[in-house]
C-alpha positions, 0 to 999 in steps of 0.5 A: 278723907277721914282718919285712915286705918290702912294695911301697909305691905313691906317687901323684904327686898325691892325689885321686879318680883314685887310688881304683881303684888304692888299693882294689886295693892294699887288697885285695892286702894284705888277702888277703896278711895275712888281714885281714878288717876294711876301714875306708874313708872315703866322703863321697858314696858313690863309694869305698864303691860301688867297694869292692864290686867287690873286697870281698865283704861276706860275707867282709870287715867293710866299714866306711864312715865318712862325714862327720857330719850337717851337717858342711858347715854347717846347709844340708846335712844329709848329703853321702852320699845317703841312698838310696845309703846304704840300698842299700849297707847292704842289700848288707852294708856297715856305716856310722858317721856321727858326730863325727870323732875329730880334730874335734868341738868343737875344730874349732868353736873353731878356725873361730869363735874362731881358737883351735887346740886340741891335737887340731886341731894334731895333725890339721893336723900329720898332714895337712901332714907325711904326707897328708890320707889318713894323717890320715883313716886314723888317725882312722877307725881309732879311730872304728870301734873306738869305735863297736864296728865292729871286733870284735877290736882285737888284729887288724890292720885296713886303712884307706883314706882320701883327699885331698878326694874318693876314695881315695889312701891305704892303711894297715895299722893296729893299731887302738885306741880314741880313749881309747888313741890313743897305742896305735894303730900305723900298721904300714905305709903301703901307698899315699899321695900324694907 
């Protein structure tokens, strides 16, 4: 890839009201750069469903990263409705449901013991100094690679994340597994909240 001259969208506020625009931005640059791997965070299914308005699963590798089971506590098994997940799988979307790369046991220690570990500190830094969606994009890129959902990690991918619900952040990323996280590169921020 040569020098890039890109238009970046900065949303006034983060949140789900930006989802359609974020997906349009992802599609625009996926087509411009011939990127076929689209990795998106979707906790309740709205972003995943809306992605089908723009991306054909026969042309793109659409990977949906949900929260892990019991992410919100022992009283709720899964935030993403199981019937909706089955329907979207049948339409060609792929799913990853597992421990978050920037959380896991460290999150438990932070919450229960009030002890911060290096991964949680890094996640907080990314959320605070860039945006929640930036943290999410970097995290889901590594998780998709670890799960074998990105066939060729030498190719760039587009990641879509957000603030709470919905999508408001789009990044062009050179992915890497969590074991080589220092090799991951955010090559371009295509959209994010201010």
